[in-house]
Residue, then its C-alpha position, 0 to 999 in steps of 0.5 A: x812204469x818209468x824205465x831208463x836204459x843206457x845201451x852203450x852197445x858195441x863201444x869197446x870201454x875199459x873195465x874200470x870205465x864200466x864201473x865208473x859209469x855204473x857207479x855214477x848212474x846208480x849214485x845219480x838215481x839213488x840221490x834223486x829217489x832218496x829225496x822222495x816222500x816214501x810212506x813205506x820202505x822200498x827195495x833196492x837191488x844191484x844185479x850181479x849179471x848186469x850193471x844197474x839197479x832195480x827199485x820196487x815197493x815189494x821184494x817179489x816185485x824185485x825178483x819178477x823185475x830181474x827175471x824180465x830184465x835178464x830175458x831182455x838182455x839175453x833177447x838183446x845178446x841174441x840179436x847181435 
């Protein structure tokens, strides 16, 4: 499985900078994914609780990935 993570950690960024970084990362990923030859539809979700996106071939896999990522984020926050 391919996974890209950008963790800016405790660097204090203005809210608008968070939004710009997120938008640029999403745009880059989506532009590359759009060039792939898909033989069936894919599912893309932009989570509410964290910056980023999830792409899977099946909707149920999106929900599983979101739960897994949410647990990882909560674990990382607890480690701080």
